[in-house]
Every structure is written in C-alpha cells, then in structure tokens.
N, C-alpha and C positions, 0 to 999 in steps of 0.2 A: 745742282749741277741745270746750268742753262739749257735753253729749249734746241742751239745747236747742237752738246753733245750726249744725245738722246733723241729720237724723232718721236711722234707724239704718239699716245697711247694708242689709238684706232689705229693709225698707219703702221707701229710696231705689231698688233693685232693681226693688221694684213697679211704683214710679211708670213708671221706666224704661220698663219692658212697657207699661204702660196706655197710653204718649204713643204708643209705637211704633205699636200694635194702632192707636191713632186713626189715626196720620197716615195709616196703611196703607188703613184705611176709608176714611178724604175720598180717598186717589189712585184709590182704586178706583169710586168715585162715578161718574165722566164714563161710564165704561165700563158701569156697571149704569145708568145712561140711557138710554144708547144701544143694552142689550141691550133695554129697556123700551119702547122706539120704534121700534127695527129689531129686529126678532124673525129669528133664524138661518133663512135659507132655505137649502131641499135646492139641492147644487150642480147637478143636474143636472134639476129640474123648477122652480124657483122658489120650489115651497110651501111656507110654516112649518113646522118641523122643530125637535123639543124635542135639540139639543146634535149629535147625531153628524154631522150634516151630509148627509146622508141621507134620506131620508122612506121610510117602509115601503113604499109602490108600487116607488120606485125599487131600495129596497134589496135585494127580490123578481126584480130585473130583472136583476141582478148574476148572473153565471153562474163562481158558484165550484170551484175544478181539483178533486175528487176520485180515490179510486181506482174506476177501474184508470188509470194512467197509466206513461208510459214510466219507469224505473228513474233513464234516465240523463238525460232530457230535462225528463221531467215533463211533456211531450203529454199531455191525454188522449184514452184510446182511446173505441174507441166500444163494443166489449164485453170483456171482458175475456180477454186471447190466455193467459194462467199468467202464473206467477211467472216474475220475469227479463225475460220476452221486452221486446226493446231496439225501439223504432221502428224504420221504415225508414232516417228524416232522422238518427237515431242512429248505424246502422250506415253509411251512407252519407257524411256526415261530423260522425265524432266532435268533440267542441270538448276545450281543452287543458283545461276543468272537467271533476270528476269529474261532478258532479248539478248541475240545476236544478232550483226549485220556484218556484213562483207560485199567490198568493191567486186571483188570477180569472182569467179570458179578458179579452182589451184588447177589449173592446164597447164600445155609445156610453157607458152608465154611465161605468163605468172611464174613458175617453178623459176625461169631461166631470172626475173625480173628480182625475185624474193632472195633467191640464191647468190645473185649479186649485191645486193644491198645487203646481206647476212654475213658474206665470206669473202667477199672480194672488193673490200673497203670503196664501194661504190655507192657513197651518201650523196651522193648527186642525184641519186635515183628517190628519196625520201622525199622530195617536194611534189613530185609528181603523182607518186602513189598516195603520200597525208593528203595533199585536193583530192582524189579521187575516195579516199576514204570520208572524207570530211561530207560529200555529197552524197554518200550511202549511208553516214550515220544519220541525217538532219536531224532526222526525229528525237535520236538519242541523246542529242546535240541540245537541243532545244532545253531540255529540261535537267542538264546535267550540273552537278557543282564541280567536279572533279576529274580529269581526266589520270588514270594510273598505269604509269606500262608496265607490262610482265619483266618481272626484274631476271637478268641472268645471276646467276653465284660470280660470287667476287673473282677466285680462279677465273672462271670465263673472260668473265668482264675483262678483268687484266691482259688476257690474250687476245681479244680480241679490240680490245682500246675502243671498241661503243659498246651500246645495247641499240640494236636494230627498230626496237619498241618505244625506246626513249626518241631516236629520233623521228621515226612516225607521231609521235604525240606531240611533240614540238610544232609541229608541220601543223595538227590537226589545232592544237593550239590556238596559232596565231590566224588560223581562219574562221574558228568558230567563236573564240574568244574565252572559253574555258579555261582555269588554270590547272597546269599539270605537277602533281604531286609525285616528283619521281623519286623520291627516298620514302617514302612510306611504305613501300610493300618491299621486304625485303622477301631474297631468296634464302632460306638460312641453311640448306643444305643442299651439296653438291649432288644431281641427280642425271640416270647415263643421259644418252642422246633416245631421244624417244621414236627416232628412224626403227622398223624393222619391229616395233616390241605390238602385240595384238592390244583392242581395248584394255582389257582386265590387268595386263602388265603395263602399261603408260597409267591407269592408276595409279595401281603402286607404285611405281618408280615416282610419282609428285606425291605421291600422302606425305604429309607434313614438313612436307617441302618448305612454303611458305608463311610469312607473318608478317601482322602489323606491327613496325615498330612500336617501341613501349612512350616513345617522344611524339609522338605524331598520331595516337588511336583520337585524340581531340579533335585533330585535321577529318577525319575521316566519320565521327559519331556523326550521326542525323543527317549523311549528305550521300546526294541520290551518284557514285561512281559509277565512270566506263572505263574499264580495262579495254588496256590497248595491246594491242600485237600484231603479226606480220599474217600468220597462217592458223585457222581454225580445222585441225583433223579429229580426233575424236571428241574434241574438248576437256580432254583430260585436263591438261594444267590449265586453263581457264576457269575450271570448276574449283581445281583445288584453291588457286588465288580467292575466286569468286566468297568460297569457305573462312579464308582465312579474312576477309572483306567485311564478312557478316560475322562473323564472331569480335571484330571490333566496332559492329553496331553499326556499320552502312546500313541508311535507310535503304535503298535497291543497287544493286550491282545488274549494268550490263557490258555487253562487249563488242567492241568493234574491231574488226581486222581488216588487210587489206586482200586476203583470199581465204575460202574455204573451201574445204573437201567435200564435193558432191557425190554423193554412191551413187552412180547412173544405172547398178545393178539393182538396185530397189528400190519400193513404190514410195513416193514422197509423200502421200495421202492414202 
C-alpha cells in the first residue's frame, strides 16, 4: 500500500489519540452539565461546597483525634498521662489486634459522612476520608505489609454494590504505597446489623463470621496487616477479623478506621 493510501503511522496514532480525547470529553459533558446545574452540597448541612463534600463550617466541627491518646486503642486522653500509659479499657479488655488509630471522633458530622458513603452511594467522599485516615495512621502504615478491608457478606455486597471499607483502603493504598489484599479476608456468615446490640451481643453476632481464604493464607503469613474499616464502635467486628488473620499466622494486626466512638461518660485513664 503506498503512502498516499494510508497516513504515516505516527500521524494515524495522533489521530486516534485526538478521537479518543474527543470521545472522552463528550462522555463527560452530561456530568459537567449536572455539576453546573447542581453544585456539590455539604453532606452535613447541604450548603454548596467546592469539591471536598464538607463545608468549612462543618469541617471545623469535626473532632480530629491527635495525641495524647492510648497507644493501644487510640482513645484520646483528656490530658497527657505520660508515654506508653494505656487506657483503662485497654488494660481491662485488651483486643486481639495490636494498635488502633482513627482520624476523627464519631460525632454528628462524622456520622453523616459515614452514612453518606455507606448507604447513599457517596463514593466521592472516600478520597477525602481516606486521606485523613492515612494521615492519622502514618505510624501504622510505615511498617505495614498489607491493607485488608473488613469484608461484607456477599449478599450485602450485592445489594450495596460496593464495600465502603474497600473504597477507603484503596485511597490509603495510593497515599501510602501499602498494597491492598481485598480478597484475603472473607465474611463467611451473614450477620445482623450491629446497631442497637450490646457489647456482648455484638461479639456473639460476629463470632466465627470471618476467615482467611485458603488460597490467600500464604499472603497473610508472617505479614504485618492493617485492617481498614469506616467506624470502630465496640471493636467486636475488628477483633473477630483480627483473630481470623492471626489464625492465618499474620505477624501483627493493627486497625485503621475513619471514626471511632469515644465514650465521654467513662474515664479514659
């Protein structure tokens, strides 16, 4: 075939690239028009916001967790009791996992963010929440080998269409470089919603609900694993997951969540 019948390869490649860019631009036009017509609203107060999903006023209401806190559970202290002093909860009821860290307290604004991500398809919130988690969990991430999101049962995953813990783990992985093992841990038994259950009922509800997949045990053995979830309440779910990972001979299990419940009616030290 002569040169006049077919453009040079480099020119053809440029033409294909231009056509692909045009198709991509046209594909995003409906979303662009929707963004112009319906600006992003703050998930907490519904005021217009530019990109982050939380307006400045609601962001100021978030209670970020910073030292001093319990080195085991990450529960914030009212005052600094000195290095390595554990909270009473950590002493009385030590978890299977080694350390837990959270970005924020589970207050009204944090609850709204979690529920929007979890139940309202607001996956656009995951990048912001995940970045905050990566910052809060830097100490854990520095020595970690794997991120393992707390899994959903397949029926719940089918109805919800995505795992919010997996979405957060993906963001943290991109921030930290720690890979995600999203299929390593399985929820082998459907469980009731933990909302409204007592501490003992929560523990019973998730007992035996998790296991490491047989073909992924080699990925877990000897590794330092970080469990990723959205909220830490009683710790029953993360404790059950940690025990499953330790049975698969993980070297250490830590926990990183977006928000944790802090019982203000009980002394933390």
